[in-house]
BALOBA-1460 file (C-alpha; in Angstrom, 3 decimals):
// residues 264
<rec num="1" residu="m" x="270.984" y="275.101" z="28.758"/>
<rec num="2" residu="t" x="269.982" y="277.761" z="31.272"/>
<rec num="3" residu="t" x="271.132" y="281.305" z="30.550"/>
<rec num="4" residu="t" x="270.225" y="282.551" z="34.028"/>
<rec num="5" residu="p" x="273.204" y="282.502" z="36.405"/>
<rec num="6" residu="f" x="272.930" y="280.538" z="39.617"/>
<rec num="7" residu="r" x="273.044" y="282.825" z="42.636"/>
<rec num="8" residu="i" x="275.503" y="281.716" z="45.331"/>
<rec num="9" residu="g" x="274.831" y="283.071" z="48.834"/>
<rec num="10" residu="q" x="277.219" y="283.002" z="51.781"/>
<rec num="11" residu="i" x="276.831" y="284.022" z="55.426"/>
<rec num="12" residu="v" x="280.299" y="285.356" z="56.166"/>
<rec num="13" residu="p" x="282.119" y="286.494" z="59.330"/>
<rec num="14" residu="s" x="282.856" y="290.206" z="58.999"/>
<rec num="15" residu="s" x="286.611" y="289.581" z="59.182"/>
<rec num="16" residu="n" x="286.606" y="286.741" z="56.643"/>
<rec num="17" residu="t" x="288.461" y="287.703" z="53.475"/>
<rec num="18" residu="t" x="288.831" y="284.246" z="51.923"/>
<rec num="19" residu="m" x="285.491" y="282.607" z="51.149"/>
<rec num="20" residu="e" x="284.379" y="285.458" z="48.885"/>
<rec num="21" residu="t" x="287.627" y="284.799" z="47.005"/>
<rec num="22" residu="e" x="288.078" y="281.016" z="46.931"/>
<rec num="23" residu="i" x="284.485" y="280.010" z="46.151"/>
<rec num="24" residu="p" x="284.279" y="282.404" z="43.163"/>
<rec num="25" residu="t" x="287.765" y="281.310" z="42.036"/>
<rec num="26" residu="m" x="286.645" y="277.689" z="41.897"/>
<rec num="27" residu="l" x="283.328" y="278.348" z="40.200"/>
<rec num="28" residu="r" x="284.863" y="280.787" z="37.695"/>
<rec num="29" residu="a" x="287.372" y="278.065" z="36.795"/>
<rec num="30" residu="r" x="284.430" y="275.720" z="36.287"/>
<rec num="31" residu="e" x="282.839" y="278.260" z="33.927"/>
<rec num="32" residu="g" x="285.844" y="277.734" z="31.663"/>
<rec num="33" residu="i" x="284.860" y="274.111" z="31.046"/>
<rec num="34" residu="r" x="281.089" y="274.017" z="31.674"/>
<rec num="35" residu="p" x="278.188" y="276.177" z="30.434"/>
<rec num="36" residu="e" x="276.698" y="277.224" z="33.797"/>
<rec num="37" residu="r" x="277.341" y="280.722" z="35.168"/>
<rec num="38" residu="f" x="277.280" y="282.058" z="38.734"/>
<rec num="39" residu="t" x="276.876" y="285.288" z="40.669"/>
<rec num="40" residu="f" x="278.009" y="285.741" z="44.272"/>
<rec num="41" residu="h" x="276.227" y="287.368" z="47.209"/>
<rec num="42" residu="s" x="276.965" y="287.610" z="50.926"/>
<rec num="43" residu="s" x="275.739" y="288.908" z="54.248"/>
<rec num="44" residu="r" x="278.114" y="289.470" z="57.150"/>
<rec num="45" residu="m" x="278.216" y="288.667" z="60.885"/>
<rec num="46" residu="r" x="280.538" y="290.645" z="63.194"/>
<rec num="47" residu="m" x="283.589" y="288.703" z="64.439"/>
<rec num="48" residu="h" x="287.248" y="289.622" z="64.991"/>
<rec num="49" residu="k" x="288.951" y="287.114" z="67.292"/>
<rec num="50" residu="v" x="288.458" y="283.370" z="66.888"/>
<rec num="51" residu="t" x="287.410" y="282.688" z="70.479"/>
<rec num="52" residu="r" x="284.467" y="280.676" z="71.737"/>
<rec num="53" residu="e" x="282.839" y="283.832" z="73.133"/>
<rec num="54" residu="e" x="283.005" y="285.733" z="69.843"/>
<rec num="55" residu="l" x="281.898" y="282.676" z="67.890"/>
<rec num="56" residu="e" x="278.811" y="282.238" z="70.082"/>
<rec num="57" residu="a" x="277.905" y="285.915" z="69.664"/>
<rec num="58" residu="m" x="278.432" y="285.699" z="65.918"/>
<rec num="59" residu="n" x="276.188" y="282.655" z="65.564"/>
<rec num="60" residu="q" x="273.260" y="284.686" z="66.897"/>
<rec num="61" residu="q" x="273.452" y="286.901" z="63.801"/>
<rec num="62" residu="g" x="273.074" y="284.055" z="61.316"/>
<rec num="63" residu="l" x="269.282" y="284.160" z="61.095"/>
<rec num="64" residu="r" x="269.350" y="287.851" z="60.139"/>
<rec num="65" residu="c" x="271.881" y="287.095" z="57.419"/>
<rec num="66" residu="a" x="269.771" y="284.222" z="56.094"/>
<rec num="67" residu="a" x="266.767" y="286.528" z="55.794"/>
<rec num="68" residu="e" x="268.854" y="289.107" z="53.925"/>
<rec num="69" residu="l" x="270.155" y="286.546" z="51.436"/>
<rec num="70" residu="a" x="266.641" y="285.164" z="51.017"/>
<rec num="71" residu="d" x="265.636" y="288.634" z="49.789"/>
<rec num="72" residu="a" x="268.169" y="288.203" z="46.952"/>
<rec num="73" residu="r" x="266.509" y="284.872" z="46.040"/>
<rec num="74" residu="v" x="269.795" y="283.005" z="46.019"/>
<rec num="75" residu="d" x="269.726" y="279.416" z="44.772"/>
<rec num="76" residu="v" x="272.010" y="277.952" z="47.432"/>
<rec num="77" residu="m" x="273.087" y="279.420" z="50.765"/>
<rec num="78" residu="s" x="275.934" y="278.388" z="53.054"/>
<rec num="79" residu="t" x="277.519" y="279.578" z="56.253"/>
<rec num="80" residu="a" x="281.183" y="280.459" z="55.846"/>
<rec num="81" residu="c" x="282.687" y="279.613" z="59.241"/>
<rec num="82" residu="l" x="283.462" y="276.028" z="60.223"/>
<rec num="83" residu="v" x="284.700" y="276.495" z="63.781"/>
<rec num="84" residu="a" x="281.719" y="278.628" z="64.813"/>
<rec num="85" residu="i" x="279.558" y="275.561" z="64.226"/>
<rec num="86" residu="m" x="281.871" y="272.818" z="65.426"/>
<rec num="87" residu="a" x="282.748" y="274.609" z="68.672"/>
<rec num="88" residu="m" x="279.108" y="274.376" z="69.732"/>
<rec num="89" residu="g" x="279.079" y="270.590" z="70.083"/>
<rec num="90" residu="p" x="278.681" y="267.412" z="68.013"/>
<rec num="91" residu="g" x="276.122" y="267.474" z="65.216"/>
<rec num="92" residu="y" x="275.351" y="271.169" z="65.650"/>
<rec num="93" residu="h" x="275.496" y="271.846" z="61.900"/>
<rec num="94" residu="r" x="272.237" y="269.953" z="61.448"/>
<rec num="95" residu="q" x="270.420" y="272.207" z="63.922"/>
<rec num="96" residu="v" x="271.817" y="275.340" z="62.275"/>
<rec num="97" residu="e" x="270.795" y="274.149" z="58.820"/>
<rec num="98" residu="r" x="267.227" y="273.514" z="60.032"/>
<rec num="99" residu="e" x="267.001" y="276.949" z="61.670"/>
<rec num="100" residu="l" x="268.381" y="278.752" z="58.626"/>
<rec num="101" residu="q" x="266.123" y="276.756" z="56.301"/>
<rec num="102" residu="d" x="263.067" y="277.825" z="58.309"/>
<rec num="103" residu="v" x="264.028" y="281.494" z="57.996"/>
<rec num="104" residu="v" x="264.704" y="281.175" z="54.275"/>
<rec num="105" residu="r" x="261.336" y="279.524" z="53.635"/>
<rec num="106" residu="a" x="259.523" y="282.065" z="55.817"/>
<rec num="107" residu="n" x="260.947" y="284.782" z="53.584"/>
<rec num="108" residu="g" x="259.673" y="283.199" z="50.393"/>
<rec num="109" residu="c" x="262.959" y="281.763" z="49.122"/>
<rec num="110" residu="d" x="263.532" y="278.197" z="47.880"/>
<rec num="111" residu="a" x="267.319" y="278.173" z="48.347"/>
<rec num="112" residu="r" x="269.019" y="274.975" z="49.458"/>
<rec num="113" residu="v" x="270.684" y="275.712" z="52.794"/>
<rec num="114" residu="m" x="273.969" y="274.207" z="54.011"/>
<rec num="115" residu="t" x="276.904" y="274.926" z="56.316"/>
<rec num="116" residu="s" x="280.611" y="274.777" z="55.629"/>
<rec num="117" residu="a" x="280.966" y="272.555" z="58.708"/>
<rec num="118" residu="g" x="278.461" y="270.086" z="57.314"/>
<rec num="119" residu="a" x="280.095" y="270.340" z="53.886"/>
<rec num="120" residu="l" x="283.453" y="269.189" z="55.255"/>
<rec num="121" residu="i" x="281.882" y="266.142" z="56.900"/>
<rec num="122" residu="e" x="279.809" y="265.343" z="53.813"/>
<rec num="123" residu="g" x="282.735" y="265.849" z="51.458"/>
<rec num="124" residu="l" x="284.844" y="263.379" z="53.404"/>
<rec num="125" residu="q" x="281.948" y="260.923" z="53.460"/>
<rec num="126" residu="i" x="281.472" y="261.253" z="49.698"/>
<rec num="127" residu="m" x="285.092" y="260.147" z="49.263"/>
<rec num="128" residu="g" x="284.627" y="257.332" z="51.762"/>
<rec num="129" residu="a" x="287.373" y="258.777" z="53.972"/>
<rec num="130" residu="k" x="287.590" y="257.010" z="57.328"/>
<rec num="131" residu="r" x="291.022" y="258.260" z="58.441"/>
<rec num="132" residu="i" x="292.250" y="261.812" z="57.855"/>
<rec num="133" residu="s" x="294.874" y="264.302" z="58.965"/>
<rec num="134" residu="l" x="294.281" y="268.048" z="59.038"/>
<rec num="135" residu="l" x="295.844" y="271.492" z="59.327"/>
<rec num="136" residu="a" x="294.080" y="274.369" z="61.087"/>
<rec num="137" residu="p" x="294.945" y="277.925" z="62.161"/>
<rec num="138" residu="y" x="293.000" y="277.797" z="65.443"/>
<rec num="139" residu="m" x="294.198" y="277.862" z="69.025"/>
<rec num="140" residu="r" x="294.714" y="274.331" z="70.341"/>
<rec num="141" residu="p" x="291.481" y="274.154" z="72.440"/>
<rec num="142" residu="l" x="289.358" y="275.057" z="69.393"/>
<rec num="143" residu="t" x="291.314" y="272.657" z="67.197"/>
<rec num="144" residu="d" x="290.592" y="269.899" z="69.717"/>
<rec num="145" residu="l" x="286.869" y="270.702" z="69.476"/>
<rec num="146" residu="v" x="287.060" y="270.435" z="65.667"/>
<rec num="147" residu="v" x="288.783" y="267.054" z="65.963"/>
<rec num="148" residu="e" x="286.147" y="265.812" z="68.441"/>
<rec num="149" residu="y" x="283.370" y="266.992" z="66.120"/>
<rec num="150" residu="i" x="284.802" y="265.177" z="63.100"/>
<rec num="151" residu="e" x="285.458" y="262.005" z="65.074"/>
<rec num="152" residu="h" x="281.879" y="262.075" z="66.402"/>
<rec num="153" residu="e" x="280.831" y="261.726" z="62.748"/>
<rec num="154" residu="g" x="282.791" y="258.467" z="62.480"/>
<rec num="155" residu="i" x="285.969" y="259.810" z="60.873"/>
<rec num="156" residu="e" x="289.251" y="259.197" z="62.699"/>
<rec num="157" residu="v" x="291.663" y="262.135" z="62.861"/>
<rec num="158" residu="v" x="295.153" y="260.616" z="62.785"/>
<rec num="159" residu="d" x="296.970" y="263.946" z="63.203"/>
<rec num="160" residu="a" x="295.912" y="267.578" z="63.630"/>
<rec num="161" residu="r" x="298.398" y="270.442" z="63.473"/>
<rec num="162" residu="c" x="297.325" y="273.968" z="64.405"/>
<rec num="163" residu="f" x="299.049" y="277.331" z="64.038"/>
<rec num="164" residu="e" x="297.345" y="279.060" z="67.019"/>
<rec num="165" residu="i" x="296.418" y="282.318" z="65.286"/>
<rec num="166" residu="a" x="293.616" y="284.047" z="67.201"/>
<rec num="167" residu="d" x="293.248" y="287.125" z="64.962"/>
<rec num="168" residu="n" x="290.965" y="286.183" z="62.077"/>
<rec num="169" residu="l" x="292.408" y="288.829" z="59.746"/>
<rec num="170" residu="e" x="295.881" y="287.387" z="60.297"/>
<rec num="171" residu="v" x="294.561" y="283.946" z="59.367"/>
<rec num="172" residu="g" x="293.351" y="285.373" z="56.054"/>
<rec num="173" residu="r" x="296.754" y="286.942" z="55.326"/>
<rec num="174" residu="r" x="298.568" y="283.609" z="55.491"/>
<rec num="175" residu="d" x="300.341" y="282.559" z="52.269"/>
<rec num="176" residu="p" x="298.434" y="279.513" z="50.983"/>
<rec num="177" residu="l" x="301.591" y="278.044" z="49.471"/>
<rec num="178" residu="q" x="303.142" y="277.868" z="52.948"/>
<rec num="179" residu="l" x="300.844" y="274.878" z="53.447"/>
<rec num="180" residu="m" x="303.058" y="272.918" z="51.044"/>
<rec num="181" residu="e" x="305.766" y="273.034" z="53.709"/>
<rec num="182" residu="d" x="303.411" y="272.771" z="56.687"/>
<rec num="183" residu="v" x="301.989" y="269.486" z="55.429"/>
<rec num="184" residu="r" x="305.470" y="267.921" z="55.560"/>
<rec num="185" residu="k" x="305.182" y="268.043" z="59.373"/>
<rec num="186" residu="l" x="301.793" y="266.318" z="59.329"/>
<rec num="187" residu="n" x="301.474" y="262.565" z="59.777"/>
<rec num="188" residu="t" x="299.700" y="261.458" z="56.599"/>
<rec num="189" residu="s" x="300.691" y="257.792" z="56.710"/>
<rec num="190" residu="g" x="297.773" y="255.534" z="55.869"/>
<rec num="191" residu="v" x="295.146" y="258.292" z="55.740"/>
<rec num="192" residu="d" x="292.345" y="258.360" z="53.193"/>
<rec num="193" residu="a" x="292.417" y="262.151" z="52.814"/>
<rec num="194" residu="v" x="294.250" y="265.247" z="53.980"/>
<rec num="195" residu="v" x="292.329" y="268.373" z="54.969"/>
<rec num="196" residu="l" x="294.798" y="271.079" z="54.010"/>
<rec num="197" residu="s" x="292.702" y="273.776" z="55.671"/>
<rec num="198" residu="a" x="290.025" y="272.898" z="58.213"/>
<rec num="199" residu="c" x="289.111" y="276.584" z="58.219"/>
<rec num="200" residu="v" x="287.379" y="278.631" z="55.556"/>
<rec num="201" residu="q" x="289.464" y="281.713" z="56.401"/>
<rec num="202" residu="m" x="292.891" y="280.097" z="55.983"/>
<rec num="203" residu="p" x="293.668" y="280.326" z="52.243"/>
<rec num="204" residu="s" x="294.600" y="277.025" z="50.657"/>
<rec num="205" residu="f" x="293.216" y="276.689" z="47.140"/>
<rec num="206" residu="p" x="296.480" y="277.348" z="45.222"/>
<rec num="207" residu="a" x="298.112" y="274.473" z="47.146"/>
<rec num="208" residu="i" x="295.350" y="271.835" z="46.953"/>
<rec num="209" residu="q" x="296.222" y="270.152" z="43.654"/>
<rec num="210" residu="r" x="299.981" y="270.535" z="44.181"/>
<rec num="211" residu="v" x="299.916" y="268.800" z="47.561"/>
<rec num="212" residu="e" x="297.582" y="266.086" z="46.254"/>
<rec num="213" residu="d" x="299.898" y="265.388" z="43.331"/>
<rec num="214" residu="r" x="302.871" y="265.176" z="45.671"/>
<rec num="215" residu="l" x="301.236" y="262.961" z="48.309"/>
<rec num="216" residu="g" x="299.231" y="260.737" z="45.980"/>
<rec num="217" residu="t" x="296.373" y="261.063" z="48.502"/>
<rec num="218" residu="p" x="293.120" y="263.011" z="48.070"/>
<rec num="219" residu="v" x="293.495" y="266.550" z="49.447"/>
<rec num="220" residu="v" x="290.593" y="268.826" z="50.320"/>
<rec num="221" residu="s" x="289.837" y="271.969" z="52.277"/>
<rec num="222" residu="t" x="286.650" y="273.196" z="53.873"/>
<rec num="223" residu="a" x="286.284" y="275.649" z="50.973"/>
<rec num="224" residu="v" x="286.675" y="272.841" z="48.417"/>
<rec num="225" residu="c" x="284.051" y="270.782" z="50.260"/>
<rec num="226" residu="t" x="281.745" y="273.813" z="50.380"/>
<rec num="227" residu="a" x="282.030" y="274.357" z="46.620"/>
<rec num="228" residu="r" x="281.401" y="270.646" z="46.070"/>
<rec num="229" residu="r" x="278.215" y="270.606" z="48.130"/>
<rec num="230" residu="m" x="276.985" y="273.831" z="46.498"/>
<rec num="231" residu="l" x="277.264" y="272.127" z="43.113"/>
<rec num="232" residu="d" x="275.531" y="269.020" z="44.476"/>
<rec num="233" residu="h" x="272.632" y="271.090" z="45.814"/>
<rec num="234" residu="l" x="272.315" y="272.856" z="42.456"/>
<rec num="235" residu="g" x="272.242" y="269.526" z="40.613"/>
<rec num="236" residu="l" x="275.432" y="270.345" z="38.700"/>
<rec num="237" residu="a" x="278.361" y="268.090" z="37.892"/>
<rec num="238" residu="p" x="280.902" y="268.432" z="40.728"/>
<rec num="239" residu="v" x="283.826" y="269.294" z="38.487"/>
<rec num="240" residu="v" x="286.353" y="272.100" z="38.935"/>
<rec num="241" residu="p" x="289.764" y="271.923" z="37.228"/>
<rec num="242" residu="n" x="292.845" y="271.566" z="39.430"/>
<rec num="243" residu="a" x="290.835" y="271.501" z="42.656"/>
<rec num="244" residu="g" x="291.691" y="268.047" z="43.942"/>
<rec num="245" residu="a" x="289.971" y="264.685" z="43.924"/>
<rec num="246" residu="l" x="286.621" y="265.761" z="45.361"/>
<rec num="247" residu="l" x="286.026" y="268.132" z="42.426"/>
<rec num="248" residu="s" x="287.638" y="265.929" z="39.781"/>
<rec num="249" residu="g" x="284.517" y="263.976" z="38.793"/>
<rec num="250" residu="r" x="285.809" y="260.815" z="40.476"/>
<rec num="251" residu="y" x="283.052" y="260.941" z="43.086"/>
<rec num="252" residu="p" x="279.689" y="261.562" z="41.374"/>
<rec num="253" residu="l" x="276.502" y="261.581" z="43.429"/>
<rec num="254" residu="s" x="273.764" y="259.050" z="42.875"/>
<rec num="255" residu="t" x="270.738" y="261.156" z="41.973"/>
<rec num="256" residu="a" x="268.492" y="258.544" z="43.518"/>
<rec num="257" residu="t" x="270.093" y="258.540" z="46.953"/>
<rec num="258" residu="g" x="272.011" y="261.794" z="47.149"/>
<rec num="259" residu="k" x="275.050" y="259.758" z="48.191"/>
<rec num="260" residu="a" x="278.297" y="259.114" z="46.418"/>
<rec num="261" residu="a" x="278.218" y="256.571" z="43.638"/>
<rec num="262" residu="a" x="281.213" y="254.351" z="43.001"/>
<rec num="263" residu="a" x="284.166" y="256.283" z="41.640"/>
<rec num="264" residu="y" x="284.876" y="255.746" z="37.986"/>
């Protein structure tokens, strides 16, 4: 058993107050049942309003942040803004991951590099989800771009409700348990999964397991998917208590293929 903690790195919008809370909350809960330990590190990109213009400007700062986190020799590194990636067009997370990986390697770091946008897609694929419904805080035009992005990856979005909150700090102040009522207005009939928060700034973790238990359908968030893929990249069992199906151990990865094995 390793005694050296894994270093978790995140590239975070300056107004994000959630990912440096929810990711540690999940991995600290995991520490209660597994031997591995974690430390948490971040670098920030300026952003206040969730508009396409501010998102484009923020994206230009990502390479600087990757270099800074590389200096800390983190073990895994992820962006912490889904819409900034998805608003730039289908498949953009793959380009960002390549660019960030190049910077990380150039600075002498071996960290695995990922994005929260890619993590959501990959998390849904791991569960075999073909039809989903989602909740998001974005303005409707940005929500539509998120839906188009997900559907371009072969996942049908049956319903998408958005709260049209432009101020990113206000998104972070939202009561996560309000989602238990919000989801009642969402069409979840016949879906394979519900994305309770398609935004890493909108808090959702306290509601994930409760909504899943009530619906009887797998429930995830972008933060849950991000934690899952971090564990996958670190080669650790993707298990976090009370974090929904994706982190329950029901969907292990095949070490040979890197894809989901059959659920047990």
